[in-house]
C-alpha positions as CSV (number, residue, x, y, z in Angstrom):
1,M,110.7,66.4,-86.8
2,N,107.0,66.5,-87.1
3,K,104.6,69.5,-87.3
4,K,103.8,69.5,-83.5
5,E,107.6,69.5,-82.7
6,L,108.0,72.4,-85.2
7,A,105.3,74.3,-83.4
8,T,106.9,73.8,-80.1
9,L,110.3,74.9,-81.4
10,L,108.9,78.1,-82.9
11,D,106.7,78.8,-79.9
12,V,103.5,78.8,-82.0
13,S,100.4,76.7,-81.8
14,P,100.1,73.5,-83.9
15,S,97.1,75.3,-85.5
16,A,99.3,78.1,-86.7
17,V,101.6,75.5,-88.4
18,S,98.5,74.0,-90.0
19,I,97.3,77.4,-91.2
20,A,100.7,78.2,-92.7
21,F,101.0,74.9,-94.5
22,N,97.4,75.1,-95.9
23,G,97.7,78.8,-96.9
24,R,94.7,79.9,-95.0
25,K,94.0,83.2,-93.3
26,G,94.5,83.6,-89.6
27,I,98.2,84.3,-89.0
28,S,100.4,87.2,-89.9
29,D,102.6,87.0,-93.0
30,K,105.7,87.3,-90.8
31,T,104.6,84.3,-88.8
32,R,103.7,82.3,-91.9
33,D,107.1,83.0,-93.5
34,R,108.9,82.1,-90.2
35,I,107.0,78.7,-90.1
36,L,107.5,77.9,-93.7
37,K,111.2,78.7,-93.7
38,A,111.8,76.7,-90.5
39,A,109.8,73.8,-92.0
40,E,112.1,73.8,-95.1
41,F,115.2,74.1,-92.9
42,Y,114.2,71.1,-90.7
43,G,112.8,69.1,-93.6
44,V,109.2,69.1,-92.4
45,E,107.0,68.3,-95.4
46,C,103.5,69.6,-96.0
47,S,101.5,66.5,-96.7
48,H,98.3,68.5,-97.6
49,Q,97.4,68.6,-101.2
50,K,94.6,70.5,-102.7
51,P,92.0,68.4,-104.3
52,S,92.1,68.3,-108.1
53,V,89.4,70.1,-110.0
54,S,87.6,68.3,-112.7
55,N,84.8,69.3,-115.1
56,Y,83.4,65.8,-115.1
57,I,80.6,64.3,-113.0
58,S,80.9,60.6,-112.1
59,F,77.9,58.5,-112.2
60,V,77.8,55.0,-110.5
61,I,75.2,52.4,-110.8
62,F,75.1,49.7,-108.2
63,K,74.4,46.2,-109.5
64,E,73.8,43.0,-107.7
65,H,73.4,39.7,-109.6
66,G,73.2,41.6,-112.9
67,Q,70.2,43.7,-111.9
68,V,70.3,47.5,-111.4
69,F,68.7,48.6,-108.1
70,G,66.9,51.9,-108.2
71,D,66.6,54.6,-110.8
72,T,68.9,57.4,-111.8
73,P,68.9,60.3,-109.3
74,F,69.2,62.7,-112.2
75,F,66.0,64.2,-113.7
76,P,65.6,66.3,-116.9
77,L,64.6,69.9,-116.3
């Protein structure tokens, strides 16, 4: 069973299923609980994962034939 079929079975919109799975506001707690319990019962998995948070900034330099194109976009204050 997929998320759209789950929505049809529970007589809710596919958007409501998405909102419940993503933990966003927009549906009642009762509806959210009903959707999540039915998803667990029918084995519908939430494929959404929150992005990981990092305290690092990645910096990439593009090279072609060993030469760096352009300067750094970072400037001292």
